[in-house]
N, C-alpha and C positions, 0 to 999 in steps of 0.2 A: 116651577116644576122641579128644579134642582133641590129646593128645600124639602119638598114632599118625598123625594128619593132619599134624602138624608134621614128624614123621620122614619121611613120604612126600614132603612138600614140599621138605625139605632133603636127602634121601638117595636119591631116585630118580635117580641120576646119569645113567642112559641114557634117562630120560623115558618108560619103557614102562608106567608106572602099576603096576609090580610091584617088590617089593624082593627081590632074591636074597640069598643068604647073605653074599656079599662086599660088597654095598651096606650091609647091616646092620652087618657087621664094620667097614667103613670109617667108617660114621657113628658108631659107638661110639668109634673111635680119634679122630675129629675132636672128639667131645664131651669125651673125656679131655684132649685137648690144649687145648681151650678152658678147662677147669677148671684145668689146670696154669698156663696163661698168666695166669689171674685170681688164683690162690691161691699159686702157688709158681714164679715166673718163672725162678729159677735152677736148677730141677729138670731142665729140658730137655724136648723133645718126645718123644713115643712114636711109634715107627715099627714097624708090624707088617704083614707080608705076610698076605694072606688065606689061612687054612689050609684053606679049603673048595674042593672041585672045582667049577668052573663050566664051562659050554660054552666051547670055544675057537673063536675066529674064525680061519679059515684065513689064515696069513701074519702073524698077530699075535705079539707077543712076550710072554713071561711074565717074572716077576721074575728067574728064573734066567738067561734070555736077556739081560736088561738088565744084570745083574751081570757077565756075561761080556763084553758089549760095553764096559762101563765099564772093565774091566780092560784090554781090548785097546786102548782109546783112551789110557788112562794109560800103558801100556807103550810105545806107539808115539810119543806126543807129549811125555811128561814126561822131557825130556832130562837134567835135573839130579836126578832121582829123589827129589824132595821130596814126592811124593804130591799135587801140585797142578799145574794148568796155569796158567802165567803168562808174562810176558815174559822171564823168566830161561831159559825153555825154547826161546828163539830162535823164538818164534811171531810172525809178522807182527802188528804192533800193531793194524792195522785188523781183524783177526780176534778181538781181545780186547775189542772194544767192544760 
């Protein structure tokens, strides 16, 4: 029971006193990344989209939307096609701080 209380305390990301499937999923990913950081730093972090359907907030973005927006930003601002935004893309230096 103490472990469940710890999960609620650390993983109830929206503070509604309930854990939905995506909060549990995200909590497990965070736990795995903490383990990797402690035991095998060179292994890298795990990134997983939530595979469960949850209620959608009108006007909110999902991971597919964000991926598309990321591609749009890189395509429009990455002038030297190196896959990164930097001063070599002729972006005003004040916008890079």
